[in-house]
DOGUDREN-418944 format. One record per residue (C-alpha): x, y, z; residue number from 0. Coordinates in steps of 0.001 Angstrom, whole numbers. Layout:
<rs>
<xx: X, yy: Y, zz: Z, k: NUM>
...
</rs>
This chain:
<rs>
<xx: -27877, yy: 11972, zz: 1052, k: 0>
<xx: -29538, yy: 11266, zz: -2291, k: 1>
<xx: -27418, yy: 9815, zz: -5119, k: 2>
<xx: -25763, yy: 12243, zz: -7529, k: 3>
<xx: -26400, yy: 12269, zz: -11237, k: 4>
<xx: -24518, yy: 9238, zz: -12436, k: 5>
<xx: -21262, yy: 9762, zz: -14320, k: 6>
<xx: -20380, yy: 7337, zz: -17078, k: 7>
<xx: -17991, yy: 4454, zz: -16514, k: 8>
<xx: -15441, yy: 6223, zz: -18697, k: 9>
<xx: -15720, yy: 9355, zz: -16569, k: 10>
<xx: -15163, yy: 7258, zz: -13452, k: 11>
<xx: -12087, yy: 5723, zz: -15058, k: 12>
<xx: -10647, yy: 9094, zz: -16054, k: 13>
<xx: -11386, yy: 10430, zz: -12569, k: 14>
<xx: -9650, yy: 7431, zz: -10926, k: 15>
<xx: -6495, yy: 7934, zz: -12979, k: 16>
<xx: -6300, yy: 11725, zz: -12766, k: 17>
<xx: -6940, yy: 12037, zz: -9016, k: 18>
<xx: -4374, yy: 9362, zz: -8137, k: 19>
<xx: -1641, yy: 10240, zz: -10636, k: 20>
<xx: -1436, yy: 13856, zz: -9564, k: 21>
<xx: 1270, yy: 16295, zz: -10645, k: 22>
<xx: 4652, yy: 15220, zz: -9280, k: 23>
<xx: 5490, yy: 16885, zz: -5979, k: 24>
<xx: 7889, yy: 16445, zz: -3049, k: 25>
<xx: 8195, yy: 13147, zz: -1189, k: 26>
<xx: 6531, yy: 14349, zz: 2058, k: 27>
<xx: 3680, yy: 15973, zz: 142, k: 28>
<xx: 3095, yy: 12893, zz: -1993, k: 29>
<xx: 2855, yy: 10617, zz: 1055, k: 30>
<xx: 544, yy: 13088, zz: 2794, k: 31>
<xx: -1660, yy: 13330, zz: -282, k: 32>
<xx: -1888, yy: 9567, zz: -750, k: 33>
<xx: -2281, yy: 8918, zz: 2970, k: 34>
<xx: -795, yy: 5435, zz: 2691, k: 35>
<xx: 1863, yy: 3818, zz: 492, k: 36>
<xx: 1742, yy: 30, zz: 418, k: 37>
<xx: 5093, yy: -1730, zz: 789, k: 38>
<xx: 6359, yy: -5013, zz: -588, k: 39>
<xx: 9862, yy: -6514, zz: -267, k: 40>
<xx: 9958, yy: -7904, zz: -3802, k: 41>
<xx: 12288, yy: -5939, zz: -6083, k: 42>
<xx: 11186, yy: -6303, zz: -9711, k: 43>
<xx: 12841, yy: -4062, zz: -10787, k: 44>
<xx: 12312, yy: -2046, zz: -7565, k: 45>
<xx: 10206, yy: -2337, zz: -4439, k: 46>
<xx: 6509, yy: -1498, zz: -4694, k: 47>
<xx: 6738, yy: 1579, zz: -2465, k: 48>
<xx: 9439, yy: 3051, zz: -4684, k: 49>
<xx: 7518, yy: 2288, zz: -7877, k: 50>
<xx: 4395, yy: 3923, zz: -6442, k: 51>
<xx: 6261, yy: 7056, zz: -5385, k: 52>
<xx: 8207, yy: 7301, zz: -8639, k: 53>
<xx: 4918, yy: 8107, zz: -10384, k: 54>
<xx: 4133, yy: 10945, zz: -7959, k: 55>
<xx: 7417, yy: 12447, zz: -6697, k: 56>
<xx: 9595, yy: 14703, zz: -8800, k: 57>
<xx: 13012, yy: 13217, zz: -9654, k: 58>
<xx: 12436, yy: 10275, zz: -7330, k: 59>
<xx: 15073, yy: 7526, zz: -7244, k: 60>
<xx: 14790, yy: 3896, zz: -6141, k: 61>
<xx: 15536, yy: 3508, zz: -2441, k: 62>
<xx: 14983, yy: 7178, zz: -1642, k: 63>
<xx: 12184, yy: 6444, zz: 814, k: 64>
<xx: 14414, yy: 4123, zz: 2836, k: 65>
<xx: 17301, yy: 6614, zz: 2796, k: 66>
<xx: 15177, yy: 9562, zz: 3900, k: 67>
<xx: 12808, yy: 7716, zz: 6235, k: 68>
<xx: 14586, yy: 8569, zz: 9547, k: 69>
<xx: 14265, yy: 12300, zz: 8772, k: 70>
<xx: 10651, yy: 12259, zz: 7568, k: 71>
<xx: 7487, yy: 12513, zz: 9736, k: 72>
<xx: 6295, yy: 9093, zz: 8572, k: 73>
<xx: 6020, yy: 5610, zz: 10035, k: 74>
<xx: 6003, yy: 2031, zz: 8866, k: 75>
<xx: 2822, yy: 400, zz: 10088, k: 76>
<xx: 61, yy: -2066, zz: 9307, k: 77>
<xx: -3019, yy: -257, zz: 8033, k: 78>
<xx: -5145, yy: -2214, zz: 5568, k: 79>
<xx: -1834, yy: -3691, zz: 4464, k: 80>
<xx: 1737, yy: -3024, zz: 5514, k: 81>
<xx: 3265, yy: 237, zz: 4354, k: 82>
<xx: 4132, yy: 3842, zz: 5086, k: 83>
<xx: 1867, yy: 6590, zz: 6375, k: 84>
<xx: 2082, yy: 10036, zz: 8007, k: 85>
<xx: 3115, yy: 9807, zz: 11664, k: 86>
<xx: -3, yy: 11666, zz: 12740, k: 87>
<xx: -2114, yy: 8760, zz: 11469, k: 88>
<xx: -710, yy: 6461, zz: 14164, k: 89>
<xx: -2959, yy: 8233, zz: 16657, k: 90>
<xx: -5909, yy: 6749, zz: 14748, k: 91>
<xx: -4463, yy: 3229, zz: 14525, k: 92>
<xx: -3048, yy: 3019, zz: 18013, k: 93>
<xx: -2833, yy: 2318, zz: 20786, k: 94>
<xx: -3235, yy: -1392, zz: 20048, k: 95>
<xx: -1214, yy: -2058, zz: 23229, k: 96>
<xx: 228, yy: -2579, zz: 25690, k: 97>
<xx: -3033, yy: -3396, zz: 27508, k: 98>
<xx: -4278, yy: -5470, zz: 24563, k: 99>
<xx: -839, yy: -6429, zz: 23328, k: 100>
<xx: -845, yy: -9934, zz: 24746, k: 101>
<xx: -4438, yy: -10784, zz: 23810, k: 102>
<xx: -3636, yy: -13141, zz: 20930, k: 103>
<xx: -557, yy: -14762, zz: 22531, k: 104>
<xx: -448, yy: -17694, zz: 24913, k: 105>
<xx: 1354, yy: -17341, zz: 28238, k: 106>
<xx: 4666, yy: -18688, zz: 26923, k: 107>
<xx: 4698, yy: -16366, zz: 23917, k: 108>
<xx: 3618, yy: -13451, zz: 26072, k: 109>
<xx: 6518, yy: -14020, zz: 28459, k: 110>
<xx: 8972, yy: -14176, zz: 25566, k: 111>
<xx: 7580, yy: -10985, zz: 24076, k: 112>
<xx: 7879, yy: -9169, zz: 27397, k: 113>
<xx: 11516, yy: -10259, zz: 27713, k: 114>
<xx: 12221, yy: -9122, zz: 24189, k: 115>
<xx: 10549, yy: -5766, zz: 24746, k: 116>
<xx: 12680, yy: -5219, zz: 27858, k: 117>
<xx: 15771, yy: -6112, zz: 25810, k: 118>
<xx: 14951, yy: -3527, zz: 23129, k: 119>
<xx: 14331, yy: -872, zz: 25791, k: 120>
<xx: 17761, yy: -1551, zz: 27248, k: 121>
<xx: 19635, yy: -2207, zz: 23989, k: 122>
<xx: 18314, yy: 728, zz: 21952, k: 123>
<xx: 17951, yy: 420, zz: 18141, k: 124>
<xx: 17707, yy: -3316, zz: 17590, k: 125>
<xx: 18074, yy: -5504, zz: 14512, k: 126>
<xx: 16481, yy: -8942, zz: 14236, k: 127>
<xx: 19968, yy: -10479, zz: 14337, k: 128>
<xx: 20570, yy: -8761, zz: 17701, k: 129>
<xx: 17634, yy: -10532, zz: 19355, k: 130>
<xx: 18441, yy: -13781, zz: 17572, k: 131>
<xx: 21931, yy: -13651, zz: 19070, k: 132>
<xx: 20557, yy: -12955, zz: 22561, k: 133>
<xx: 17523, yy: -15273, zz: 22621, k: 134>
<xx: 17114, yy: -18856, zz: 21495, k: 135>
<xx: 13458, yy: -18903, zz: 20474, k: 136>
<xx: 13862, yy: -21339, zz: 17598, k: 137>
<xx: 11558, yy: -21368, zz: 14596, k: 138>
<xx: 7784, yy: -21524, zz: 14152, k: 139>
<xx: 5335, yy: -22434, zz: 11408, k: 140>
<xx: 3264, yy: -19520, zz: 10110, k: 141>
<xx: 1320, yy: -19194, zz: 6831, k: 142>
<xx: 2936, yy: -22334, zz: 5471, k: 143>
<xx: 6481, yy: -21053, zz: 6080, k: 144>
<xx: 9205, yy: -21748, zz: 8622, k: 145>
<xx: 9878, yy: -18410, zz: 10382, k: 146>
<xx: 12352, yy: -17291, zz: 12997, k: 147>
<xx: 10357, yy: -16956, zz: 16216, k: 148>
<xx: 12276, yy: -13880, zz: 17405, k: 149>
<xx: 11603, yy: -12014, zz: 14166, k: 150>
<xx: 7931, yy: -12964, zz: 14407, k: 151>
<xx: 7771, yy: -11583, zz: 17957, k: 152>
<xx: 9405, yy: -8326, zz: 16868, k: 153>
<xx: 6787, yy: -7949, zz: 14151, k: 154>
<xx: 4038, yy: -8673, zz: 16668, k: 155>
<xx: 5335, yy: -6033, zz: 19075, k: 156>
<xx: 5531, yy: -3575, zz: 16209, k: 157>
<xx: 1957, yy: -4341, zz: 15128, k: 158>
<xx: 762, yy: -3768, zz: 18678, k: 159>
<xx: 2403, yy: -363, zz: 18847, k: 160>
<xx: 5105, yy: -1259, zz: 21354, k: 161>
<xx: 7950, yy: -951, zz: 18827, k: 162>
<xx: 8494, yy: 1288, zz: 15817, k: 163>
<xx: 10805, yy: 1027, zz: 12839, k: 164>
<xx: 13560, yy: 3570, zz: 13409, k: 165>
<xx: 15236, yy: 2946, zz: 10054, k: 166>
<xx: 16243, yy: 187, zz: 7669, k: 167>
<xx: 19664, yy: -1173, zz: 6874, k: 168>
<xx: 19829, yy: -2802, zz: 3427, k: 169>
<xx: 16099, yy: -3363, zz: 3661, k: 170>
<xx: 16174, yy: -4886, zz: 7183, k: 171>
<xx: 14114, yy: -3173, zz: 9876, k: 172>
<xx: 15867, yy: -1636, zz: 12858, k: 173>
<xx: 13415, yy: -1381, zz: 15776, k: 174>
<xx: 13220, yy: 899, zz: 18792, k: 175>
<xx: 10883, yy: 798, zz: 21773, k: 176>
<xx: 8024, yy: 3261, zz: 22160, k: 177>
<xx: 7534, yy: 4824, zz: 25552, k: 178>
<xx: 3934, yy: 4822, zz: 26799, k: 179>
<xx: 2817, yy: 7304, zz: 29404, k: 180>
<xx: 554, yy: 4842, zz: 31201, k: 181>
<xx: 477, yy: 1072, zz: 31639, k: 182>
<xx: -3198, yy: 1280, zz: 30684, k: 183>
<xx: -2566, yy: 2871, zz: 27278, k: 184>
<xx: -4507, yy: 982, zz: 24653, k: 185>
<xx: -8092, yy: 436, zz: 23594, k: 186>
<xx: -8733, yy: -2406, zz: 26018, k: 187>
<xx: -7633, yy: -334, zz: 28990, k: 188>
<xx: -8599, yy: 3202, zz: 28018, k: 189>
<xx: -11799, yy: 4100, zz: 29864, k: 190>
<xx: -11574, yy: 7747, zz: 28807, k: 191>
<xx: -12377, yy: 7113, zz: 25126, k: 192>
<xx: -16130, yy: 7108, zz: 24656, k: 193>
<xx: -18085, yy: 5472, zz: 21873, k: 194>
<xx: -18383, yy: 8690, zz: 19871, k: 195>
<xx: -14601, yy: 9135, zz: 19891, k: 196>
<xx: -14063, yy: 5543, zz: 18756, k: 197>
<xx: -16630, yy: 5982, zz: 15998, k: 198>
<xx: -14922, yy: 9186, zz: 14868, k: 199>
<xx: -11591, yy: 7375, zz: 14670, k: 200>
<xx: -13105, yy: 4569, zz: 12614, k: 201>
<xx: -14692, yy: 7129, zz: 10300, k: 202>
<xx: -11416, yy: 8944, zz: 9741, k: 203>
<xx: -9647, yy: 5693, zz: 8893, k: 204>
<xx: -12313, yy: 4632, zz: 6415, k: 205>
<xx: -12198, yy: 8121, zz: 4893, k: 206>
<xx: -8480, yy: 7528, zz: 4260, k: 207>
<xx: -9265, yy: 4274, zz: 2469, k: 208>
<xx: -11927, yy: 5865, zz: 275, k: 209>
<xx: -9669, yy: 8835, zz: -475, k: 210>
<xx: -6847, yy: 6520, zz: -1600, k: 211>
<xx: -8820, yy: 4129, zz: -3778, k: 212>
<xx: -11849, yy: 6114, zz: -5006, k: 213>
<xx: -14000, yy: 5672, zz: -6931, k: 214>
<xx: -14978, yy: 2330, zz: -5417, k: 215>
<xx: -17753, yy: -57, zz: -6392, k: 216>
<xx: -19734, yy: -1133, zz: -3339, k: 217>
<xx: -18268, yy: -4661, zz: -3291, k: 218>
<xx: -14738, yy: -3265, zz: -3232, k: 219>
<xx: -15633, yy: -871, zz: -435, k: 220>
<xx: -16917, yy: -3830, zz: 1571, k: 221>
<xx: -13674, yy: -5748, zz: 970, k: 222>
<xx: -11577, yy: -2775, zz: 2091, k: 223>
<xx: -13694, yy: -2441, zz: 5220, k: 224>
<xx: -12857, yy: -6059, zz: 6062, k: 225>
<xx: -9141, yy: -5307, zz: 5611, k: 226>
<xx: -9494, yy: -2236, zz: 7815, k: 227>
<xx: -11151, yy: -4290, zz: 10553, k: 228>
<xx: -8093, yy: -6572, zz: 10456, k: 229>
<xx: -5854, yy: -3520, zz: 10802, k: 230>
<xx: -7765, yy: -2077, zz: 13757, k: 231>
<xx: -9524, yy: -5066, zz: 15353, k: 232>
<xx: -10235, yy: -3007, zz: 18451, k: 233>
<xx: -12395, yy: -723, zz: 16257, k: 234>
<xx: -14025, yy: -3485, zz: 14188, k: 235>
<xx: -17544, yy: -2750, zz: 15429, k: 236>
<xx: -17140, yy: 968, zz: 14754, k: 237>
<xx: -15782, yy: 365, zz: 11242, k: 238>
<xx: -18789, yy: -1826, zz: 10511, k: 239>
<xx: -21100, yy: 906, zz: 11797, k: 240>
<xx: -19473, yy: 3529, zz: 9553, k: 241>
<xx: -19731, yy: 1150, zz: 6608, k: 242>
<xx: -23458, yy: 696, zz: 7211, k: 243>
<xx: -23912, yy: 4452, zz: 6764, k: 244>
<xx: -21644, yy: 4768, zz: 3716, k: 245>
<xx: -24399, yy: 6266, zz: 1572, k: 246>
<xx: -24821, yy: 9164, zz: 3962, k: 247>
<xx: -21080, yy: 9673, zz: 4424, k: 248>
<xx: -19784, yy: 9474, zz: 833, k: 249>
<xx: -20915, yy: 10736, zz: -2536, k: 250>
<xx: -22277, yy: 7879, zz: -4615, k: 251>
<xx: -24132, yy: 7002, zz: -7785, k: 252>
<xx: -25334, yy: 3944, zz: -9650, k: 253>
<xx: -23423, yy: 3289, zz: -12872, k: 254>
<xx: -24266, yy: 349, zz: -15106, k: 255>
<xx: -26135, yy: -1350, zz: -12274, k: 256>
<xx: -23407, yy: -913, zz: -9648, k: 257>
<xx: -23224, yy: 1633, zz: -6822, k: 258>
<xx: -19927, yy: 3556, zz: -6702, k: 259>
<xx: -18542, yy: 5644, zz: -3825, k: 260>
<xx: -16094, yy: 8566, zz: -3668, k: 261>
<xx: -15285, yy: 11443, zz: -1267, k: 262>
<xx: -17823, yy: 14179, zz: -701, k: 263>
<xx: -17223, yy: 17314, zz: -2747, k: 264>
<xx: -15524, yy: 15579, zz: -5676, k: 265>
<xx: -17245, yy: 15405, zz: -9064, k: 266>
<xx: -16021, yy: 12565, zz: -11271, k: 267>
<xx: -17527, yy: 14108, zz: -14398, k: 268>
<xx: -15718, yy: 17433, zz: -13910, k: 269>
<xx: -13567, yy: 18626, zz: -16789, k: 270>
<xx: -10616, yy: 19127, zz: -14435, k: 271>
<xx: -9976, yy: 15378, zz: -14387, k: 272>
<xx: -7850, yy: 15074, zz: -17492, k: 273>
<xx: -5405, yy: 12282, zz: -18308, k: 274>
<xx: -2133, yy: 12916, zz: -20116, k: 275>
<xx: -717, yy: 10701, zz: -22870, k: 276>
<xx: 2274, yy: 9372, zz: -20915, k: 277>
<xx: 2977, yy: 5663, zz: -20738, k: 278>
<xx: 3457, yy: 4372, zz: -17192, k: 279>
<xx: 4526, yy: 1037, zz: -15728, k: 280>
<xx: 2443, yy: 541, zz: -12583, k: 281>
<xx: 3294, yy: -1828, zz: -9754, k: 282>
<xx: 527, yy: -4337, zz: -8915, k: 283>
<xx: 112, yy: -2390, zz: -5644, k: 284>
<xx: -394, yy: 1033, zz: -7228, k: 285>
<xx: -3715, yy: 2652, zz: -6159, k: 286>
<xx: -4789, yy: 2911, zz: -9807, k: 287>
<xx: -4735, yy: -874, zz: -10313, k: 288>
<xx: -4874, yy: -2255, zz: -6751, k: 289>
<xx: -8594, yy: -3061, zz: -6874, k: 290>
<xx: -8797, yy: -5976, zz: -9333, k: 291>
<xx: -12605, yy: -5776, zz: -9509, k: 292>
<xx: -12447, yy: -2153, zz: -10553, k: 293>
<xx: -9609, yy: -2948, zz: -12950, k: 294>
<xx: -11760, yy: -5403, zz: -14870, k: 295>
<xx: -14716, yy: -3008, zz: -14925, k: 296>
<xx: -12545, yy: -174, zz: -16263, k: 297>
<xx: -10422, yy: -2059, zz: -18781, k: 298>
<xx: -12398, yy: -5164, zz: -19637, k: 299>
<xx: -9799, yy: -7805, zz: -18829, k: 300>
<xx: -8611, yy: -9722, zz: -15780, k: 301>
<xx: -5257, yy: -8816, zz: -14304, k: 302>
<xx: -3520, yy: -11042, zz: -11770, k: 303>
<xx: -227, yy: -10789, zz: -9965, k: 304>
<xx: 1477, yy: -14128, zz: -10632, k: 305>
<xx: 4639, yy: -13855, zz: -8529, k: 306>
<xx: 3549, yy: -16774, zz: -6347, k: 307>
<xx: 2158, yy: -18859, zz: -9207, k: 308>
<xx: 4383, yy: -21702, zz: -10462, k: 309>
<xx: 6366, yy: -20491, zz: -13472, k: 310>
<xx: 4782, yy: -22949, zz: -15909, k: 311>
<xx: 1293, yy: -21674, zz: -15006, k: 312>
<xx: 1989, yy: -17960, zz: -15458, k: 313>
<xx: 186, yy: -16170, zz: -18247, k: 314>
<xx: 1720, yy: -12698, zz: -17838, k: 315>
<xx: 4989, yy: -13255, zz: -16007, k: 316>
<xx: 6628, yy: -13126, zz: -12592, k: 317>
<xx: 5886, yy: -9456, zz: -11830, k: 318>
<xx: 3761, yy: -8178, zz: -14678, k: 319>
<xx: 3261, yy: -4412, zz: -14329, k: 320>
<xx: 112, yy: -2993, zz: -15931, k: 321>
<xx: 1088, yy: -643, zz: -18758, k: 322>
<xx: -1063, yy: 2483, zz: -18659, k: 323>
<xx: -1020, yy: 4620, zz: -21813, k: 324>
<xx: -3319, yy: 7597, zz: -21488, k: 325>
<xx: -6612, yy: 6140, zz: -20258, k: 326>
<xx: -5985, yy: 2631, zz: -21506, k: 327>
<xx: -4185, yy: -293, zz: -19925, k: 328>
<xx: -3361, yy: -2174, zz: -23072, k: 329>
<xx: -1096, yy: -4799, zz: -21574, k: 330>
<xx: 1744, yy: -5366, zz: -19170, k: 331>
<xx: 5512, yy: -5263, zz: -18859, k: 332>
<xx: 8011, yy: -7454, zz: -17045, k: 333>
<xx: 11075, yy: -5384, zz: -16207, k: 334>
<xx: 14337, yy: -6575, zz: -14717, k: 335>
<xx: 17947, yy: -5470, zz: -14466, k: 336>
<xx: 20560, yy: -7866, zz: -15856, k: 337>
<xx: 24236, yy: -6898, zz: -15776, k: 338>
<xx: 23350, yy: -3280, zz: -15170, k: 339>
<xx: 20962, yy: -3143, zz: -18126, k: 340>
<xx: 17176, yy: -2763, zz: -17979, k: 341>
<xx: 15413, yy: -5532, zz: -19866, k: 342>
<xx: 11751, yy: -5367, zz: -20754, k: 343>
<xx: 9299, yy: -7900, zz: -22059, k: 344>
<xx: 5879, yy: -6652, zz: -23109, k: 345>
<xx: 2531, yy: -8401, zz: -23319, k: 346>
<xx: -667, yy: -7074, zz: -24863, k: 347>
<xx: -4340, yy: -7849, zz: -24385, k: 348>
<xx: -4859, yy: -7308, zz: -28099, k: 349>
<xx: -2291, yy: -6456, zz: -30724, k: 350>
<xx: 671, yy: -4185, zz: -30114, k: 351>
<xx: -206, yy: -600, zz: -31117, k: 352>
<xx: 1172, yy: 390, zz: -34496, k: 353>
<xx: 2661, yy: 3705, zz: -35445, k: 354>
<xx: 5208, yy: 5947, zz: -33827, k: 355>
<xx: 3095, yy: 7377, zz: -30957, k: 356>
<xx: 3250, yy: 4234, zz: -28842, k: 357>
<xx: 6943, yy: 3677, zz: -29499, k: 358>
<xx: 7782, yy: 7250, zz: -28534, k: 359>
<xx: 5768, yy: 6935, zz: -25310, k: 360>
<xx: 7386, yy: 3563, zz: -24549, k: 361>
<xx: 10908, yy: 4891, zz: -25135, k: 362>
<xx: 10246, yy: 7813, zz: -22802, k: 363>
<xx: 8828, yy: 5523, zz: -20080, k: 364>
<xx: 11853, yy: 3238, zz: -20318, k: 365>
<xx: 14195, yy: 6226, zz: -20150, k: 366>
<xx: 12435, yy: 7438, zz: -16998, k: 367>
<xx: 12662, yy: 3943, zz: -15499, k: 368>
<xx: 16406, yy: 3888, zz: -16176, k: 369>
<xx: 16808, yy: 7245, zz: -14447, k: 370>
<xx: 14724, yy: 6046, zz: -11515, k: 371>
<xx: 16925, yy: 2941, zz: -11208, k: 372>
<xx: 20079, yy: 4997, zz: -11868, k: 373>
<xx: 21231, yy: 2784, zz: -14723, k: 374>
<xx: 23543, yy: 3923, zz: -17479, k: 375>
<xx: 23567, yy: 1012, zz: -19938, k: 376>
<xx: 21061, yy: 1001, zz: -22820, k: 377>
<xx: 17680, yy: -748, zz: -22580, k: 378>
<xx: 17157, yy: -4117, zz: -24246, k: 379>
<xx: 13870, yy: -5744, zz: -25196, k: 380>
<xx: 13011, yy: -9412, zz: -25000, k: 381>
<xx: 10286, yy: -10245, zz: -27501, k: 382>
<xx: 7610, yy: -12739, zz: -26535, k: 383>
</rs>
């Protein structure tokens, strides 16, 4: 496919905002439309998944996803990152086991995992503390941290498609076993899936990624393909093959010396992509700001999440949320709840906007945040 007439960078920016921040809808429809909602356990002032959905679900309240999860056709799973996606998508990600489930574990770990899986089958819905009480697996070193080995095994079984998250209790996962129809279920032991079928699966998964984060500069698309290969290592070769043919699969154009990609049939320059004048506090994991390369291209400054940076080295704050006002991200906000009151501290790339328009938009955004968090006490501001 030949490149389309190139939109301007501003048109790409407006398109990115408008297509992602669609008109508020129901929770199931919002998840289906996004395709994937990234999760994060940090609560500042709410978890990432709740902050993402609050921008796209009518009258959404913090914790609603966790409360409604058992009744919704969605699953927690690892995709390009960990999060929530429609249950039907699992057919594209899995099976990653059981035939390949033990591939990355040594014999001792494999035996422990098999014992734990049998325990969950017999026990029913299982909390990490249930297996910790039954098994004495000790602790292990992973990613520079000291982790409970039983919890790590539960997460590994979940990743491999042998367990699912049935629900959460105060944020803690409650697992249940998944019944497989054949001991040979899984990509390593599934002789019935031909190469064309595997390639189709890889293509559908990459389409989901492009749909969620478009428009994407080519470098960002390459990075997301690497993340996807981590999520579906059994389809890594097929993902790479789809990526190599990206220019024939996706609409694209060169803008200011960079090639950008987006789904076929969408026109970034179309008048329908309009941005309202609301002010929004976006989590660092929101699709609008997730791609830091694109962020800098669109808004001309570097944004970093500094939660894991030592406090004395932070420039923006512990959980600085980009502050989108219309088409511009003019700074960031650190929000937290202290004694039942929402506190906010703002930072700006340039000077704070003057006049009443910004203050009105800010007051409305803070009011909506209070409603989302179900707070009743007035907002207070901490000046930098």
